[in-house]
N, C-alpha and C positions, 0 to 999 in steps of 0.2 A: 725636615724628615719626611720621607714618603708616607702615604696613607697606610700602606701595608709594610710590615717588617717580617723578617724570618720567624719561624715558630719558636716559642720558648723552649727551655730545656725539657728533656723527656721526663723529668721527675715532676713537672708542673701538672696539676690537675686541669681538666678541661674547664675553660672559663669563657665569660662573655667577651666577644670580639675575636675568638678563634675562627679561622677559616679552615674548613675540613673538606677533604675529598670524600665524596659519598657515591655509592653505586647508583642510587636512585632516590628521588623525592616524589611524593605523591600528593594529589589533591582529590577531593571527593565531589562528584557531580550532584546536582539537585535530586537525582533519583537513586543515589547510593552507589554509583559506579566509581571505581577507583581508577584514576587517570595518572599516568606517569608524566612528570614535568620533563619534557624531552631535552631541554637545553641545559638543565641544572645538573652539573657534575661536581659543583662545589656548593658549600653552604656556610653561612655566617651564623655563629652561635649568638643568640640575642637574650637567652636566659641569664639570670644572675649567676655569679661564680659558683655558689654552693648548690645549685639545683641538680647538676649532674651527679654529684657525689651522694646527695641526700635522697633524690627521687628516682635516679636511674634513667632519666630521660631529660632532654633539653628541647627548647624551641629553636628552630633554625630558619633563617631566611634564605631562599634560593639565591645563588650567585651565578650570573650568566655573562657571557661576553657582551661588550658594548658594540652595537652595529654602526653607529654614526662615526664618521671620520671627523677629526678635529678641523677647525676652520683653516688653519695654516696648511695642513696636509692637502686638503681639498683644493684650495686655491692654487697651490704650487703644482699639483698634479694636473689640474685643468688648464694650466698655462695662463693664469690670471694674475700672476705676481707682477706688479708694476713698479713705479718709481718709488722714491723715498717716502712720499706721503702715503701711498698705498701700503707700503711695508710697515710704516709706523702705525697706521690704523690697524693693520693685521696683527701686529704685536700686541697692541692694547686690547683688541677684540679677543685675542686668544687668552690673555690673562683674565679678562672679564668672564669669558665663557668657562674657563676652567674653575674660576672661583664660584660661579653659579652652579656648576656640576657638583663641586665639593659641598656647598651649603644646601643644595636641594630646594631652593626657593620656588622654582617652577615645577619641580618633580618631588614632592615630599615623600612619595612612596619609593623613591630610589636613593640609594647611597652609593655615590661614585667611589670606587676603591682604587682605581688605577690598576696597574698590572701586578701580578705576583712577582716577588723578587727574582730577578734573573730572566724575566720574560718581557715580551712587548704587548701581549694581548690585554687590553684594558677590560676591567670587570665592573659590574654593578650589582649590588645586593637589592633584591626586590622585597620590600617590606609588605607588599600586598600578596605575597606568596610564601606563607609561613607554614612549616610542618613540624610535627613532633618527631624527634629522633630518639629511639630507644637504645640505651647503652648496655654493654655487658654488665650483668649484675654483680659479678665478682670484682671487688675493688682492684686487685692486681691486673685482672684481664681488662678492666676498663682503662686503667692507666696505660697498659701496653697498646690497646686499640687507639687511644687518644694520641699517643706519641706517633703512631704510624699514620693516622688519618690527618693530623694537623699539618698544614702546608704553609700557613702564614698566620699573622695576628695583626689586628689593628694597632697602629702606632699610638703612643700615649695620648696625643691630642685628639685623634679620631676616636679613641676609646672613651675619652671624657665626654665627647660630643654625642656618643651613641644613645644614651638615655633620652637626651633632648630630641634627637631625631626620631626615636621611637614614639615619644609623646606627640611630636609634630605630625607623624604619619597616622597614628591611631586615634588621637583624642582631639585634634584641632577641629574646630568648626570652620568650614571653608566658605568661600564666596561663590556665587554663581559665576561661571566662567566668563560670561559675556555681559550680563546686565549690571554688574557692579560698577562699571565705568561711569563717572560723571558725564553728563551730556556733551560738554565741550571736548572731553577726551575721546568719547565715543565717536563724535563727528570727525575728529582728527584721525583716528584709526581708520574709519571708513574712507576718508578722503585719501589717505596714504595707500590703503589697500586697493582702492579703485584705480588710482593712478598706476600702481604696479601692475595690476591685471590688464588695464588697457594697453600699457606699454608692451606687455608680453603678447597680447593679441596682435598688435601691430607687427611685432617681430615674427610671430608665427605666420601671419599673412604674407610677410615678405619671403619667408621660406617657401610657402606654397607657390608664390609667383615665380620664384627662381626655379623651382622644380618643374613647374608647367612650362616655363620658357626653355629650360634645358631639354625637356622631353620633346618639345616641338622641334628643337634644333638638333636632335640626335646627339646629345652631349655624351661625353665619356660615362660609361655605366658605373664605373667606380666612384666618380664624382657625384653622380645621381644617388647612389646608395648612401654616400656620406651625408648628403643633404637630407635625404629621407630619415636617416638615423637621428640627425640633429633636430629635425622638425618634430619627430616623434618624442624625443626627449623633452623638447620645449613644451610640447602639448601636454605631457604628463605633469610637468611643473606648473603649467597654467591651470590645469584642473585641480591640482593640489592647492594652489593659491586661491582659486575661486572657492574651494571648500573651506579654507581657513577664514576667508572674508565673509562668507554667507551668513553665519550666525550673528556677526556684529551688525551687518546691514539689517537683518531681521529685528535685532534688538532696537536699533535706531528707529526703524519703521514703527515698531510697537510703541515706543516712547513718543514719537511724533503723533501717532493716532490718539494716545491718551491725552496729550496736550490739546489736540483739536476738540476732543470730546469735552474736556474741561472748560 
């Protein structure tokens, strides 16, 4: 069963796991200014089922579209779909990636919801962006509003997992993002990252050589523009990879210094 199902019957009170259409959600800055959450047009109810009826308000997490493309879509669109080995790897990586999105191991503050029924836009609930939503005080008015605003509901399995995900996001004591790795694993990460970065640098240098060579030879301008675009794209990915690798190299350097001092 998908993670989201259609809304329950209109006679059902507002409950945990309901997805609502909301005109606006807000957050408060450190100096008391109210800021609109610009991307949040939907919200996931995280309060217990009885809270809306008894207290007239519920806690909701903002729900926003997912920006990242899935691995399979990206590879196919970029023309990187290869032979059977690559396709089998892609199939397995896709399953692993979707499972990781669902379970939130690397992103405990995010709950992957998939798309609303009948749509293709994938959604994610942001547990680090929670607001209070005040409901109509009259019970009948609240019931009518809930029936109109509710567009989906967590499926039974996802709803059972929600309390655990809330605890995981709000109460778990986490690890340092970089220093928790045992030294052999940290060395392996640095070695793999360095190899990837060096390979990207070589590829970028090759692009620069080809561009300079074609400019000297008065090559087709369209071809030159394409090379420049590809070089710029690779440069961006290189800088991103260097940024990802840097804290791990710094952590390894600190650890090596501590060993030397000891």
